[in-house]
PATIKE-154449 format. One record per residue (C-alpha): residue number from 0; residue in three letters; chain; x, y, z. Coordinates in steps of 0.1 Angstrom, whole numbers, plus 5000, padded with zeros to 4 digits. Example, Ala and Ser with C-alpha at 12.3 -4.5 7.8 and 13.67 -1.06 7.14 Angstrom:
% residues 2
0, ALA, A, 5123, 4955, 5078
1, SER, A, 5137, 4989, 5071
//
This chain:
% residues 231
0, VAL, A, 5001, 4999, 4997
1, LEU, A, 5028, 5026, 5008
2, GLU, A, 5045, 5018, 4977
3, TYR, A, 5014, 5023, 4959
4, PHE, A, 5005, 5055, 4981
5, TRP, A, 5040, 5073, 4975
6, ARG, A, 5043, 5065, 4940
7, GLU, A, 5013, 5087, 4931
8, LEU, A, 5023, 5118, 4963
9, LYS, A, 5065, 5117, 4962
10, THR, A, 5072, 5142, 4989
11, SER, A, 5064, 5152, 5022
12, ASP, A, 5051, 5185, 5007
13, ASN, A, 5026, 5172, 4991
14, LEU, A, 5012, 5151, 5016
15, GLN, A, 5009, 5181, 5042
16, SER, A, 4994, 5203, 5018
17, LEU, A, 4968, 5179, 5006
18, SER, A, 4931, 5188, 5021
19, GLU, A, 4918, 5158, 5044
20, THR, A, 4893, 5149, 5020
21, LYS, A, 4920, 5140, 4990
22, LEU, A, 4946, 5126, 5009
23, ASP, A, 4919, 5099, 5021
24, ASP, A, 4908, 5096, 4982
25, ILE, A, 4941, 5083, 4978
26, VAL, A, 4949, 5062, 5007
27, CYS, A, 4915, 5043, 4998
28, SER, A, 4932, 5045, 4960
29, ALA, A, 4965, 5027, 4975
30, ILE, A, 4948, 5002, 4997
31, ALA, A, 4922, 4989, 4968
32, GLU, A, 4954, 4988, 4941
33, ALA, A, 4970, 4966, 4968
34, ILE, A, 4945, 4942, 4982
35, GLU, A, 4934, 4942, 4938
36, ASN, A, 4973, 4931, 4936
37, TYR, A, 4970, 4906, 4960
38, LYS, A, 4934, 4892, 4952
39, SER, A, 4946, 4878, 4915
40, ARG, A, 4975, 4859, 4935
41, LYS, A, 4955, 4846, 4963
42, PRO, A, 4920, 4840, 4950
43, GLU, A, 4909, 4818, 4976
44, THR, A, 4923, 4840, 5007
45, PHE, A, 4906, 4875, 4991
46, LYS, A, 4864, 4867, 4994
47, PRO, A, 4847, 4901, 4999
48, TRP, A, 4845, 4896, 5038
49, PHE, A, 4881, 4898, 5040
50, ILE, A, 4882, 4923, 5015
51, HIS, A, 4865, 4945, 5037
52, LEU, A, 4880, 4938, 5072
53, GLU, A, 4915, 4940, 5056
54, GLN, A, 4901, 4975, 5037
55, LEU, A, 4892, 4984, 5072
56, ARG, A, 4924, 4979, 5088
57, LEU, A, 4949, 4993, 5062
58, HIS, A, 4930, 5028, 5064
59, ASP, A, 4933, 5030, 5103
60, LEU, A, 4968, 5018, 5101
61, LEU, A, 4979, 5044, 5072
62, ASN, A, 4960, 5073, 5091
63, GLU, A, 4979, 5068, 5118
64, TRP, A, 5015, 5061, 5103
65, LEU, A, 5007, 5097, 5079
66, LYS, A, 5013, 5114, 5114
67, ILE, A, 5041, 5103, 5116
68, GLU, A, 5055, 5108, 5081
69, SER, A, 5042, 5144, 5085
70, SER, A, 5060, 5148, 5115
71, ARG, A, 5094, 5145, 5097
72, SER, A, 5119, 5172, 5084
73, LYS, A, 5112, 5175, 5043
74, PHE, A, 5118, 5143, 5020
75, GLU, A, 5113, 5128, 4985
76, VAL, A, 5103, 5094, 4983
77, LEU, A, 5134, 5086, 4953
78, GLU, A, 5131, 5047, 4951
79, LYS, A, 5104, 5020, 4960
80, GLU, A, 5110, 4986, 4958
81, GLU, A, 5140, 4987, 4936
82, GLU, A, 5157, 4954, 4931
83, LYS, A, 5196, 4958, 4931
84, ILE, A, 5226, 4935, 4923
85, VAL, A, 5256, 4940, 4944
86, THR, A, 5293, 4925, 4949
87, PHE, A, 5308, 4921, 4978
88, SER, A, 5340, 4905, 4996
89, GLY, A, 5336, 4879, 4960
90, ILE, A, 5296, 4866, 4967
91, GLU, A, 5268, 4881, 4943
92, PHE, A, 5239, 4892, 4964
93, HIS, A, 5206, 4902, 4950
94, LEU, A, 5187, 4927, 4976
95, ARG, A, 5156, 4948, 4975
96, ILE, A, 5151, 4978, 4995
97, ASP, A, 5118, 4989, 5005
98, ARG, A, 5119, 5028, 4998
99, ILE, A, 5153, 5055, 4996
100, ASP, A, 5142, 5091, 5004
101, LYS, A, 5160, 5122, 4995
102, LEU, A, 5165, 5144, 5020
103, THR, A, 5169, 5183, 5020
104, ASP, A, 5206, 5183, 5023
105, ASP, A, 5212, 5161, 4993
106, SER, A, 5214, 5133, 5012
107, TYR, A, 5195, 5100, 5017
108, LEU, A, 5179, 5078, 5037
109, ILE, A, 5171, 5038, 5034
110, ILE, A, 5138, 5025, 5051
111, ASP, A, 5127, 4990, 5052
112, TYR, A, 5091, 4984, 5062
113, LYS, A, 5083, 4961, 5094
114, THR, A, 5048, 4949, 5104
115, GLY, A, 5065, 4929, 5131
116, VAL, A, 5091, 4929, 5156
117, ALA, A, 5119, 4947, 5146
118, THR, A, 5150, 4963, 5162
119, LYS, A, 5180, 4982, 5155
120, ASN, A, 5196, 4955, 5182
121, ASN, A, 5193, 4929, 5148
122, TRP, A, 5220, 4949, 5131
123, LYS, A, 5243, 4945, 5163
124, LYS, A, 5272, 4925, 5174
125, ASP, A, 5300, 4909, 5155
126, ARG, A, 5271, 4882, 5135
127, PRO, A, 5242, 4905, 5130
128, LYS, A, 5208, 4892, 5131
129, GLU, A, 5194, 4908, 5102
130, PRO, A, 5221, 4919, 5080
131, GLN, A, 5201, 4930, 5048
132, LEU, A, 5197, 4960, 5054
133, PRO, A, 5236, 4966, 5063
134, LEU, A, 5246, 4953, 5035
135, TYR, A, 5229, 4978, 5012
136, ALA, A, 5236, 5000, 5029
137, ILE, A, 5279, 5001, 5028
138, THR, A, 5272, 4993, 4991
139, SER, A, 5252, 5024, 4984
140, GLU, A, 5260, 5048, 4961
141, TYR, A, 5238, 5072, 4981
142, SER, A, 5255, 5094, 5006
143, LEU, A, 5233, 5084, 5034
144, SER, A, 5221, 5100, 5065
145, GLY, A, 5202, 5076, 5081
146, LEU, A, 5190, 5038, 5078
147, VAL, A, 5160, 5027, 5096
148, TYR, A, 5129, 5000, 5105
149, ALA, A, 5094, 5017, 5096
150, ILE, A, 5075, 4996, 5122
151, LEU, A, 5042, 4991, 5112
152, LYS, A, 5028, 4974, 5137
153, SER, A, 4995, 4984, 5154
154, GLY, A, 4996, 5002, 5188
155, GLU, A, 5032, 5006, 5182
156, LEU, A, 5039, 5026, 5150
157, ARG, A, 5076, 5041, 5149
158, PHE, A, 5107, 5044, 5133
159, ASP, A, 5137, 5026, 5146
160, GLY, A, 5172, 5028, 5142
161, TYR, A, 5198, 5052, 5129
162, ALA, A, 5205, 5089, 5115
163, GLU, A, 5232, 5117, 5113
164, HIS, A, 5210, 5143, 5127
165, ASP, A, 5177, 5145, 5152
166, ASN, A, 5164, 5169, 5129
167, ILE, A, 5156, 5138, 5103
168, PHE, A, 5132, 5121, 5130
169, PRO, A, 5125, 5149, 5151
170, GLU, A, 5102, 5130, 5176
171, GLN, A, 5115, 5094, 5172
172, LYS, A, 5129, 5082, 5204
173, LYS, A, 5144, 5050, 5190
174, VAL, A, 5161, 5064, 5167
175, GLU, A, 5200, 5068, 5175
176, ILE, A, 5219, 5094, 5163
177, CYS, A, 5254, 5084, 5157
178, SER, A, 5280, 5095, 5132
179, MET, A, 5267, 5070, 5097
180, LYS, A, 5304, 5076, 5084
181, ASP, A, 5314, 5052, 5115
182, ARG, A, 5286, 5033, 5117
183, LEU, A, 5293, 5017, 5078
184, TYR, A, 5328, 5017, 5087
185, ASP, A, 5318, 4990, 5115
186, TRP, A, 5290, 4973, 5094
187, LYS, A, 5317, 4964, 5063
188, ASN, A, 5343, 4953, 5088
189, THR, A, 5316, 4929, 5109
190, LEU, A, 5299, 4919, 5076
191, GLY, A, 5336, 4920, 5057
192, ASN, A, 5350, 4889, 5080
193, LEU, A, 5316, 4871, 5080
194, THR, A, 5314, 4868, 5040
195, ASP, A, 5355, 4856, 5046
196, LYS, A, 5350, 4828, 5067
197, PHE, A, 5319, 4815, 5042
198, VAL, A, 5342, 4819, 5011
199, LYS, A, 5366, 4802, 5032
200, GLY, A, 5341, 4771, 5040
201, ASN, A, 5343, 4780, 5073
202, ALA, A, 5309, 4755, 5088
203, ALA, A, 5315, 4753, 5123
204, VAL, A, 5283, 4741, 5141
205, ASN, A, 5279, 4777, 5161
206, PRO, A, 5247, 4789, 5163
207, ARG, A, 5244, 4827, 5170
208, GLU, A, 5215, 4817, 5190
209, SER, A, 5197, 4792, 5202
210, SER, A, 5161, 4805, 5189
211, VAL, A, 5179, 4798, 5151
212, CYS, A, 5181, 4760, 5156
213, ARG, A, 5142, 4756, 5161
214, TYR, A, 5142, 4765, 5119
215, CYS, A, 5163, 4740, 5112
216, HIS, A, 5154, 4716, 5093
217, LEU, A, 5193, 4694, 5095
218, ASP, A, 5187, 4687, 5131
219, SER, A, 5189, 4649, 5124
220, LEU, A, 5223, 4656, 5113
221, CYS, A, 5231, 4683, 5141
222, ARG, A, 5252, 4673, 5174
223, ILE, A, 5243, 4703, 5187
224, GLU, A, 5220, 4690, 5208
225, GLU, A, 5246, 4666, 5221
226, ARG, A, 5271, 4692, 5226
227, LYS, A, 5247, 4713, 5247
228, CYS, A, 5240, 4679, 5271
229, GLU, A, 5281, 4674, 5277
230, LYS, A, 5284, 4718, 5290
//
């Protein structure tokens, strides 16, 4: 829905200048287009009663989210759902980013939409939990002023991540102000170490955390549980 919405609106100036009626028309149009897209792929799910409920849910969610977008400093939505192929440490990666905003100082902001739980802590430590966005950031051709999650979970709407200046997200307490140059340098070193180990065939059984074992399909071949018992 947000992809279709910003394709129509494009800038924060347009968002703030629209009347409530006109804004509501654009919101409803974006919702209808998104639902029609999914309906064609999953007709067994998108029955009339489900579509009605989804329209109501998305309408309320988007209206609340746009209040947060309106509180930001000026921006232009430059890219939406763009695919990118990059090579890093000898490995080719296929990446897709939800959104890139251009700010008034000609710097850029990477945004990733999340409907569930997400935090910038996922990008910390020597083995980041979700390295896709840091990888996109360090291989980006843009001069970045921030990298954030847009949390689109009802009752918990917010931005969470890193920004160069506090005026980019003036009302968002979860956005940490830091030097993006230093942050990118750290991510480049961290991801470089991980990819180097991968290229060298390092396959030690050493889960980052116990929760990853819940989703592993190789448990019948793995002795990690035996090692836990030995300890």
